C-alpha positions as CSV (number, residue, x, y, z in Angstrom):
1,X,64.9,-13.5,-72.7
2,X,63.0,-10.3,-73.1
3,X,60.4,-10.3,-75.8
4,X,61.2,-7.9,-78.6
5,X,58.6,-5.2,-79.2
6,X,56.9,-5.6,-82.6
7,X,57.4,-2.6,-85.0
8,X,54.6,0.0,-85.1
9,X,51.9,-0.5,-87.7
10,X,52.0,2.2,-90.3
11,X,49.7,3.0,-93.3
12,X,52.4,3.4,-95.9
13,X,50.0,4.7,-98.5
14,X,48.7,7.5,-96.2
15,X,52.2,8.3,-95.0
16,X,53.6,8.7,-98.5
17,X,50.5,10.3,-99.9
18,X,52.2,12.7,-102.3
19,X,54.7,10.1,-103.5
20,X,52.2,7.2,-103.5
21,X,49.9,8.8,-106.1
22,X,52.8,8.9,-108.6
23,X,53.4,5.2,-108.5
24,X,51.9,2.3,-110.4
25,X,50.4,-0.6,-108.5
26,X,53.5,-2.7,-109.1
27,X,55.7,0.0,-107.8
28,X,53.6,0.5,-104.8
29,X,53.8,-3.2,-104.0
30,X,57.6,-3.1,-104.3
31,X,57.9,0.0,-102.1
32,X,55.7,-1.5,-99.4
33,X,57.6,-4.8,-99.5
34,X,60.9,-3.1,-98.8
35,X,59.7,-0.5,-96.2
36,X,61.1,-1.1,-92.7
37,X,59.3,0.5,-89.7
38,X,61.1,1.2,-86.5
39,X,60.5,3.2,-83.3
40,X,63.4,5.4,-82.1
41,X,63.8,6.5,-78.5
42,X,64.4,10.1,-77.5
43,X,67.9,11.2,-78.5
44,X,68.6,7.9,-80.4
45,X,70.8,8.3,-83.4
46,X,69.3,7.6,-86.8
47,X,72.4,8.1,-88.9
48,X,75.8,9.7,-88.3
49,X,78.0,12.2,-90.1
50,X,80.5,10.5,-92.3
51,X,78.5,7.3,-92.7
52,X,77.5,5.9,-96.0
53,X,73.8,6.6,-96.9
54,X,71.8,3.5,-97.6
55,X,68.1,4.5,-96.9
56,X,65.5,7.0,-97.7
57,X,63.8,7.9,-94.4
58,X,60.4,9.4,-93.7
59,X,59.1,10.5,-90.3
60,X,55.6,9.2,-89.4
61,X,55.4,10.2,-85.8
62,X,57.5,12.3,-83.5
63,X,60.3,14.9,-84.1
64,X,63.8,14.6,-85.6
65,X,66.7,17.0,-85.7
66,X,69.3,17.2,-88.5
67,X,72.5,18.5,-87.0
68,X,76.3,18.8,-87.4
69,X,79.0,18.8,-84.8
70,X,80.9,22.1,-84.7
71,X,84.0,23.5,-83.1
72,X,84.5,22.5,-79.5
73,X,81.9,19.7,-79.7
74,X,79.0,22.2,-80.0
75,X,76.3,21.0,-82.3
76,X,74.5,23.1,-84.9
77,X,71.0,22.1,-85.7
78,X,70.5,22.5,-89.5
79,X,66.9,21.4,-89.9
80,X,64.0,20.0,-87.9
81,X,61.8,17.3,-89.4
82,X,58.1,16.9,-88.7
83,X,55.6,14.2,-89.9
84,X,55.4,13.4,-92.7
85,X,58.7,14.7,-94.2
86,X,61.6,12.9,-96.0
87,X,65.3,13.0,-95.1
88,X,68.6,11.2,-95.4
89,X,68.6,10.7,-99.2
90,X,70.6,13.7,-100.5
91,X,74.0,12.3,-99.8
92,X,73.1,9.1,-101.7
93,X,72.2,11.0,-104.8
94,X,75.4,13.1,-104.5
95,X,77.4,9.9,-104.3
96,X,78.9,10.9,-101.0
97,X,78.8,10.4,-97.3
98,X,76.5,12.1,-94.8
99,X,77.6,15.6,-93.9
100,X,75.1,15.7,-91.0
101,X,73.7,13.5,-88.3
102,X,70.1,12.8,-87.5
103,X,68.6,11.9,-84.1
104,X,65.1,11.8,-82.5
105,X,64.0,14.8,-80.4
106,X,61.4,12.5,-78.8
107,X,60.1,9.0,-79.3
108,X,59.5,8.7,-83.0
109,X,58.3,6.3,-85.6
110,X,60.4,6.3,-88.8
111,X,60.2,4.3,-92.0
112,X,63.2,3.4,-94.1
113,X,63.4,2.3,-97.7
114,X,66.7,1.1,-99.3
115,X,68.0,3.7,-101.7
116,X,68.5,1.0,-104.3
117,X,64.7,0.6,-104.4
118,X,64.2,4.4,-104.6
119,X,66.7,4.6,-107.4
120,X,65.0,1.8,-109.3
121,X,61.6,3.6,-109.0
122,X,63.1,7.0,-110.0
123,X,64.7,5.4,-113.2
124,X,61.3,3.8,-114.1
125,X,59.1,6.8,-113.2
126,X,59.7,10.3,-114.6
127,X,57.1,11.8,-112.4
128,X,58.8,10.4,-109.3
129,X,62.2,11.8,-110.6
130,X,60.6,15.3,-110.9
131,X,59.2,14.8,-107.4
132,X,62.7,14.3,-106.0
133,X,64.1,17.2,-108.0
134,X,61.4,19.4,-106.4
135,X,62.1,18.1,-102.9
136,X,65.9,18.7,-103.2
137,X,65.2,22.2,-104.6
138,X,63.0,23.0,-101.6
139,X,65.6,21.7,-99.2
140,X,68.3,23.8,-100.8
141,X,66.1,26.9,-100.5
142,X,65.6,26.2,-96.8
143,X,69.3,25.7,-96.3
144,X,70.2,28.9,-98.1
145,X,67.7,30.9,-96.0
146,X,68.9,29.3,-92.7
147,X,72.5,30.1,-93.6
148,X,71.7,33.8,-94.0
149,X,69.6,33.8,-90.8
150,X,72.3,32.1,-88.7
151,X,75.2,34.1,-89.9
152,X,73.9,37.7,-90.4
153,X,71.4,38.2,-87.7
154,X,72.2,39.3,-84.2
155,X,71.4,37.1,-81.2
156,X,67.9,38.5,-80.6
157,X,67.1,38.2,-84.3
158,X,68.3,34.6,-84.4
159,X,66.4,33.5,-81.3
160,X,63.2,35.2,-82.5
161,X,63.5,33.6,-85.9
162,X,64.0,30.2,-84.2
163,X,60.9,30.6,-82.1
164,X,58.8,31.6,-85.1
165,X,60.3,28.7,-87.1
166,X,59.4,26.2,-84.4
167,X,55.9,27.6,-84.2
168,X,55.4,27.4,-87.9
169,X,56.9,23.9,-88.1
170,X,55.3,22.1,-85.2
171,X,52.2,24.3,-84.4
172,X,50.8,25.3,-81.1
173,X,49.2,23.4,-78.2
174,X,45.5,23.5,-77.5
175,X,45.9,26.9,-75.7
176,X,46.8,28.4,-79.1
177,X,50.0,30.0,-77.8
178,X,52.4,27.3,-76.4
179,X,54.8,26.0,-79.1
180,X,54.2,22.3,-79.6
181,X,57.8,21.1,-79.0
182,X,59.7,21.2,-75.7
183,X,63.4,21.8,-76.4
184,X,66.2,21.9,-73.9
185,X,68.0,25.3,-73.7
186,X,71.0,23.6,-75.3
187,X,68.9,22.4,-78.3
188,X,67.4,25.8,-78.7
189,X,70.8,27.4,-78.6
190,X,72.1,24.9,-81.2
191,X,69.1,25.7,-83.4
192,X,69.9,29.4,-83.1
193,X,73.7,29.3,-83.5
194,X,74.5,30.7,-80.1
195,X,75.8,29.5,-76.8
196,X,73.4,28.0,-74.2
197,X,74.1,30.9,-71.8
198,X,73.2,33.5,-74.5
199,X,70.0,31.5,-75.3
200,X,69.0,31.5,-71.7
201,X,69.8,35.2,-71.3
202,X,67.9,36.2,-74.4
203,X,64.9,34.1,-73.5
204,X,64.8,35.8,-70.1
205,X,64.9,39.2,-71.8
206,X,62.0,38.2,-74.2
207,X,60.0,37.0,-71.2
208,X,60.7,40.3,-69.3
209,X,59.5,42.2,-72.4
210,X,56.3,40.1,-72.4
211,X,57.0,38.7,-75.8
212,X,56.9,35.1,-74.5
213,X,56.2,33.2,-71.2
214,X,58.4,30.4,-70.0
215,X,57.3,27.4,-68.0
216,X,60.2,24.9,-67.8
217,X,60.8,23.7,-71.4
218,X,57.4,25.1,-72.5
219,X,57.5,28.4,-74.4
220,X,54.3,30.4,-74.9
221,X,54.2,33.1,-77.5
222,X,52.6,36.3,-76.3
223,X,53.5,38.8,-79.0
224,X,54.1,37.0,-82.2
225,X,54.2,40.2,-84.3
226,X,56.9,41.7,-82.2
227,X,59.0,38.5,-82.5
228,X,58.6,38.6,-86.3
229,X,59.7,42.2,-86.3
230,X,62.8,41.4,-84.2
231,X,63.5,38.5,-86.6
232,X,63.1,40.7,-89.7
233,X,65.4,43.4,-88.3
234,X,67.9,40.8,-87.3
């Protein structure tokens, strides 16, 4: 029988820094006791659209996409998650099912806390309740902005916006220009609300205009200001 790989070791206090400082020692002990740590492989599903929410997730290492299946089986990436960000809890507070799915972009370490524990802490701790109100308000603002960007901008504007979004979310490699996430053309298209063929064509045009340089899945930003201008114009 193959030996099961032990879960990664995670410093919960460091990972939950902004939440952790709001909790009492007793509440910290409760949260730590019920936190489960797991490693997800690349493309592995974390939760699925239509399922009942049971956990509050936070990403410790890696990259995660929040997406929804669209018409004809084409996915639409709604959000991308970076360490350390929280996800998967909105549907529980709304007393509903997941309206999106979540999967790992790459090998990722994720912590999960039962929502019953989170609810208990929120009921006991007004500061934590305000923390979640703020998080949900931020997420709603991001969703509203994404909706406008994905529905009103033309193809060039949407792709330029996605490249700037990825750069601001995940940062750059040591060369100071290459975006620190390597997406397939399909994933980039799904993030930009366009077909894969349109994403490939527009990337090639951006490269021909010396706005970016392409090396496989690596994308290097050459003229960020012009990309921002294209994104603003839409």
